[in-house]
C-alpha positions as protocol buffer text, in pm:
chain_id: "A"
residue {
  index: 1
  type: MET
  ca { x: 8643 y: 7968 z: 12799 }
}
residue {
  index: 2
  type: ASP
  ca { x: 9021 y: 7879 z: 12918 }
}
residue {
  index: 3
  type: GLU
  ca { x: 9281 y: 8143 z: 12905 }
}
residue {
  index: 4
  type: TYR
  ca { x: 9458 y: 8015 z: 12577 }
}
residue {
  index: 5
  type: SER
  ca { x: 9108 y: 8045 z: 12389 }
}
residue {
  index: 6
  type: LYS
  ca { x: 9024 y: 8383 z: 12531 }
}
residue {
  index: 7
  type: THR
  ca { x: 9381 y: 8509 z: 12432 }
}
residue {
  index: 8
  type: LEU
  ca { x: 9346 y: 8363 z: 12088 }
}
residue {
  index: 9
  type: ASN
  ca { x: 9011 y: 8520 z: 12036 }
}
residue {
  index: 10
  type: HIS
  ca { x: 9139 y: 8858 z: 12155 }
}
residue {
  index: 11
  type: LEU
  ca { x: 9427 y: 8848 z: 11905 }
}
residue {
  index: 12
  type: GLN
  ca { x: 9205 y: 8739 z: 11609 }
}
residue {
  index: 13
  type: ASN
  ca { x: 8982 y: 9038 z: 11697 }
}
residue {
  index: 14
  type: LEU
  ca { x: 9286 y: 9271 z: 11710 }
}
residue {
  index: 15
  type: CYS
  ca { x: 9434 y: 9126 z: 11372 }
}
residue {
  index: 16
  type: SER
  ca { x: 9106 y: 9151 z: 11202 }
}
residue {
  index: 17
  type: LYS
  ca { x: 9087 y: 9541 z: 11288 }
}
residue {
  index: 18
  type: LYS
  ca { x: 9429 y: 9630 z: 11175 }
}
residue {
  index: 19
  type: GLU
  ca { x: 9745 y: 9483 z: 11023 }
}
residue {
  index: 20
  type: CYS
  ca { x: 10002 y: 9343 z: 11292 }
}
residue {
  index: 21
  type: CYS
  ca { x: 10324 y: 9181 z: 11230 }
}
residue {
  index: 22
  type: SER
  ca { x: 10431 y: 8821 z: 11369 }
}
residue {
  index: 23
  type: SER
  ca { x: 10664 y: 8987 z: 11626 }
}
residue {
  index: 24
  type: ASP
  ca { x: 10422 y: 9218 z: 11773 }
}
residue {
  index: 25
  type: ILE
  ca { x: 10164 y: 8938 z: 11795 }
}
residue {
  index: 26
  type: PHE
  ca { x: 10408 y: 8693 z: 11961 }
}
residue {
  index: 27
  type: ARG
  ca { x: 10498 y: 8948 z: 12210 }
}
residue {
  index: 28
  type: LYS
  ca { x: 10134 y: 9012 z: 12295 }
}
residue {
  index: 29
  type: ALA
  ca { x: 10070 y: 8650 z: 12327 }
}
residue {
  index: 30
  type: LEU
  ca { x: 10365 y: 8582 z: 12518 }
}
residue {
  index: 31
  type: SER
  ca { x: 10251 y: 8855 z: 12777 }
}
residue {
  index: 32
  type: ALA
  ca { x: 9898 y: 8732 z: 12790 }
}
residue {
  index: 33
  type: LEU
  ca { x: 9998 y: 8375 z: 12855 }
}
residue {
  index: 34
  type: GLN
  ca { x: 10251 y: 8479 z: 13132 }
}
residue {
  index: 35
  type: GLY
  ca { x: 10564 y: 8383 z: 12941 }
}
residue {
  index: 36
  type: ASP
  ca { x: 10453 y: 8052 z: 12811 }
}
residue {
  index: 37
  type: LYS
  ca { x: 10668 y: 8068 z: 12505 }
}
residue {
  index: 38
  type: GLU
  ca { x: 10558 y: 7725 z: 12368 }
}
residue {
  index: 39
  type: LYS
  ca { x: 10189 y: 7816 z: 12377 }
}
residue {
  index: 40
  type: ALA
  ca { x: 10270 y: 8174 z: 12228 }
}
residue {
  index: 41
  type: VAL
  ca { x: 10446 y: 8005 z: 11944 }
}
residue {
  index: 42
  type: GLU
  ca { x: 10152 y: 7785 z: 11882 }
}
residue {
  index: 43
  type: MET
  ca { x: 9922 y: 8066 z: 11901 }
}
residue {
  index: 44
  type: LEU
  ca { x: 10112 y: 8276 z: 11650 }
}
residue {
  index: 45
  type: ASP
  ca { x: 10144 y: 7964 z: 11416 }
}
residue {
  index: 46
  type: SER
  ca { x: 9762 y: 7934 z: 11435 }
}
residue {
  index: 47
  type: LEU
  ca { x: 9704 y: 8287 z: 11355 }
}
residue {
  index: 48
  type: ILE
  ca { x: 9955 y: 8276 z: 11055 }
}
residue {
  index: 49
  type: ARG
  ca { x: 9786 y: 7955 z: 10927 }
}
residue {
  index: 50
  type: GLU
  ca { x: 9438 y: 8129 z: 10951 }
}
residue {
  index: 51
  type: ARG
  ca { x: 9578 y: 8438 z: 10775 }
}
residue {
  index: 52
  type: PHE
  ca { x: 9507 y: 8670 z: 11046 }
}
residue {
  index: 53
  type: VAL
  ca { x: 9890 y: 8760 z: 11062 }
}
residue {
  index: 54
  type: ASP
  ca { x: 10084 y: 8790 z: 10743 }
}
residue {
  index: 55
  type: ASP
  ca { x: 10420 y: 8989 z: 10747 }
}
residue {
  index: 56
  type: ARG
  ca { x: 10424 y: 9059 z: 10381 }
}
residue {
  index: 57
  type: ARG
  ca { x: 10085 y: 9211 z: 10392 }
}
residue {
  index: 58
  type: TYR
  ca { x: 10183 y: 9412 z: 10700 }
}
residue {
  index: 59
  type: ALA
  ca { x: 10502 y: 9533 z: 10548 }
}
residue {
  index: 60
  type: SER
  ca { x: 10308 y: 9658 z: 10239 }
}
residue {
  index: 61
  type: ALA
  ca { x: 10049 y: 9832 z: 10440 }
}
residue {
  index: 62
  type: PHE
  ca { x: 10316 y: 9985 z: 10674 }
}
residue {
  index: 63
  type: ALA
  ca { x: 10533 y: 10105 z: 10383 }
}
residue {
  index: 64
  type: ARG
  ca { x: 10231 y: 10272 z: 10208 }
}
residue {
  index: 65
  type: GLU
  ca { x: 10117 y: 10446 z: 10519 }
}
residue {
  index: 66
  type: LYS
  ca { x: 10447 y: 10565 z: 10634 }
}
residue {
  index: 67
  type: SER
  ca { x: 10542 y: 10688 z: 10273 }
}
residue {
  index: 68
  type: ARG
  ca { x: 10195 y: 10841 z: 10200 }
}
residue {
  index: 69
  type: LEU
  ca { x: 10095 y: 10987 z: 10534 }
}
residue {
  index: 70
  type: THR
  ca { x: 10406 y: 11034 z: 10732 }
}
residue {
  index: 71
  type: GLY
  ca { x: 10651 y: 11133 z: 10452 }
}
residue {
  index: 72
  type: TRP
  ca { x: 10910 y: 10863 z: 10541 }
}
residue {
  index: 73
  type: GLY
  ca { x: 11165 y: 10756 z: 10284 }
}
residue {
  index: 74
  type: PRO
  ca { x: 11259 y: 10397 z: 10184 }
}
residue {
  index: 75
  type: ALA
  ca { x: 11560 y: 10379 z: 10422 }
}
residue {
  index: 76
  type: LYS
  ca { x: 11378 y: 10474 z: 10745 }
}
residue {
  index: 77
  type: ILE
  ca { x: 11077 y: 10233 z: 10647 }
}
residue {
  index: 78
  type: SER
  ca { x: 11319 y: 9969 z: 10567 }
}
residue {
  index: 79
  type: TYR
  ca { x: 11512 y: 9999 z: 10902 }
}
residue {
  index: 80
  type: THR
  ca { x: 11184 y: 9996 z: 11087 }
}
residue {
  index: 81
  type: LEU
  ca { x: 11062 y: 9692 z: 10931 }
}
residue {
  index: 82
  type: LEU
  ca { x: 11393 y: 9510 z: 10988 }
}
residue {
  index: 83
  type: ALA
  ca { x: 11364 y: 9605 z: 11361 }
}
residue {
  index: 84
  type: LYS
  ca { x: 11016 y: 9434 z: 11379 }
}
residue {
  index: 85
  type: GLY
  ca { x: 11170 y: 9114 z: 11226 }
}
residue {
  index: 86
  type: ILE
  ca { x: 11044 y: 9135 z: 10876 }
}
residue {
  index: 87
  type: SER
  ca { x: 11238 y: 8947 z: 10623 }
}
residue {
  index: 88
  type: ARG
  ca { x: 11433 y: 9140 z: 10353 }
}
residue {
  index: 89
  type: ASN
  ca { x: 11225 y: 8987 z: 10092 }
}
residue {
  index: 90
  type: ASP
  ca { x: 10885 y: 9112 z: 10238 }
}
residue {
  index: 91
  type: ILE
  ca { x: 11055 y: 9465 z: 10286 }
}
residue {
  index: 92
  type: SER
  ca { x: 11171 y: 9468 z: 9918 }
}
residue {
  index: 93
  type: ALA
  ca { x: 10829 y: 9380 z: 9798 }
}
residue {
  index: 94
  type: ALA
  ca { x: 10667 y: 9632 z: 10029 }
}
residue {
  index: 95
  type: LEU
  ca { x: 10891 y: 9915 z: 9892 }
}
residue {
  index: 96
  type: GLU
  ca { x: 10812 y: 9808 z: 9541 }
}
residue {
  index: 97
  type: GLY
  ca { x: 10450 y: 9870 z: 9618 }
}
residue {
  index: 98
  type: ILE
  ca { x: 10497 y: 10235 z: 9694 }
}
residue {
  index: 99
  type: ASP
  ca { x: 10390 y: 10483 z: 9414 }
}
residue {
  index: 100
  type: GLN
  ca { x: 10731 y: 10639 z: 9341 }
}
residue {
  index: 101
  type: ASP
  ca { x: 10596 y: 10954 z: 9184 }
}
residue {
  index: 102
  type: GLU
  ca { x: 10362 y: 11014 z: 9498 }
}
residue {
  index: 103
  type: ALA
  ca { x: 10656 y: 10959 z: 9721 }
}
residue {
  index: 104
  type: ASP
  ca { x: 10885 y: 11192 z: 9539 }
}
residue {
  index: 105
  type: ARG
  ca { x: 10603 y: 11462 z: 9577 }
}
residue {
  index: 106
  type: ARG
  ca { x: 10561 y: 11392 z: 9946 }
}
residue {
  index: 107
  type: MET
  ca { x: 10935 y: 11433 z: 9984 }
}
residue {
  index: 108
  type: ARG
  ca { x: 10944 y: 11756 z: 9806 }
}
residue {
  index: 109
  type: SER
  ca { x: 10659 y: 11878 z: 9993 }
}
residue {
  index: 110
  type: VAL
  ca { x: 10798 y: 11796 z: 10311 }
}
residue {
  index: 111
  type: LEU
  ca { x: 11136 y: 11949 z: 10229 }
}
residue {
  index: 112
  type: GLU
  ca { x: 10967 y: 12264 z: 10098 }
}
residue {
  index: 113
  type: THR
  ca { x: 10778 y: 12313 z: 10424 }
}
residue {
  index: 114
  type: LYS
  ca { x: 11096 y: 12277 z: 10606 }
}
residue {
  index: 115
  type: ALA
  ca { x: 11287 y: 12517 z: 10396 }
}
residue {
  index: 116
  type: GLY
  ca { x: 11007 y: 12766 z: 10462 }
}
residue {
  index: 117
  type: LEU
  ca { x: 11066 y: 12736 z: 10842 }
}
residue {
  index: 118
  type: LEU
  ca { x: 11447 y: 12762 z: 10785 }
}
residue {
  index: 119
  type: ALA
  ca { x: 11442 y: 13074 z: 10547 }
}
residue {
  index: 120
  type: GLY
  ca { x: 11730 y: 13310 z: 10623 }
}
residue {
  index: 121
  type: ASP
  ca { x: 11931 y: 13032 z: 10809 }
}
residue {
  index: 122
  type: PRO
  ca { x: 12292 y: 13037 z: 10683 }
}
residue {
  index: 123
  type: ASN
  ca { x: 12294 y: 12657 z: 10720 }
}
residue {
  index: 124
  type: ILE
  ca { x: 11971 y: 12591 z: 10547 }
}
residue {
  index: 125
  type: LYS
  ca { x: 12115 y: 12340 z: 10294 }
}
residue {
  index: 126
  type: PHE
  ca { x: 12277 y: 12132 z: 10572 }
}
residue {
  index: 127
  type: LYS
  ca { x: 11980 y: 12144 z: 10773 }
}
residue {
  index: 128
  type: LEU
  ca { x: 11753 y: 12035 z: 10495 }
}
residue {
  index: 129
  type: LEU
  ca { x: 11986 y: 11752 z: 10392 }
}
residue {
  index: 130
  type: LYS
  ca { x: 12014 y: 11623 z: 10763 }
}
residue {
  index: 131
  type: PHE
  ca { x: 11630 y: 11652 z: 10798 }
}
residue {
  index: 132
  type: GLY
  ca { x: 11584 y: 11472 z: 10470 }
}
residue {
  index: 133
  type: LEU
  ca { x: 11834 y: 11178 z: 10573 }
}
residue {
  index: 134
  type: THR
  ca { x: 11655 y: 11155 z: 10916 }
}
residue {
  index: 135
  type: ARG
  ca { x: 11330 y: 11106 z: 10740 }
}
residue {
  index: 136
  type: GLY
  ca { x: 11476 y: 10814 z: 10533 }
}
residue {
  index: 137
  type: TYR
  ca { x: 11560 y: 10945 z: 10195 }
}
residue {
  index: 138
  type: GLU
  ca { x: 11887 y: 10866 z: 10030 }
}
residue {
  index: 139
  type: TYR
  ca { x: 12146 y: 11136 z: 9957 }
}
residue {
  index: 140
  type: PRO
  ca { x: 12149 y: 11090 z: 9567 }
}
residue {
  index: 141
  type: THR
  ca { x: 11785 y: 11119 z: 9564 }
}
residue {
  index: 142
  type: LEU
  ca { x: 11773 y: 11399 z: 9817 }
}
residue {
  index: 143
  type: GLU
  ca { x: 12036 y: 11632 z: 9720 }
}
residue {
  index: 144
  type: PRO
  ca { x: 11899 y: 11745 z: 9374 }
}
residue {
  index: 145
  type: VAL
  ca { x: 11566 y: 11830 z: 9538 }
}
residue {
  index: 146
  type: VAL
  ca { x: 11736 y: 12027 z: 9814 }
}
residue {
  index: 147
  type: ARG
  ca { x: 11930 y: 12214 z: 9554 }
}
residue {
  index: 148
  type: SER
  ca { x: 11620 y: 12304 z: 9335 }
}
residue {
  index: 149
  type: ILE
  ca { x: 11418 y: 12408 z: 9631 }
}
residue {
  index: 150
  type: LEU
  ca { x: 11731 y: 12639 z: 9746 }
}
residue {
  index: 151
  type: ASP
  ca { x: 11740 y: 12775 z: 9380 }
}
residue {
  index: 152
  type: LYS
  ca { x: 11381 y: 12897 z: 9415 }
}
residue {
  index: 153
  type: LEU
  ca { x: 11415 y: 13076 z: 9747 }
}
């Protein structure tokens, strides 16, 4: 089996076990093929044609996972996917696939946990807002939740 076939087989196995985006697979192919860009592009095209790689599917899985398990907000998810070379259309579709009620509950839960750790801190509101913003939540969504958490403390 030649190096190209071996690498293609390896990447097919990788993609069948977990979702991968085209930029990550291209980088892996390029590395495995010692920088042969033409063959790496050919390999990526083959993987896309055979549906091993699908950026929209990857973006949807990534957005659901980061929202549900990690508690990331839409801004952080969007920026991360943009950095991976995912199109804005695919990102928008992925963000629409997030269960908004579940995401809101997750945001509140993450903020309540953080508020418990910051109890008694005179700068708690500022720190909670900053924490929420770094998690990728937008201020208009974040501020009323922080205010209601602080009202309960």
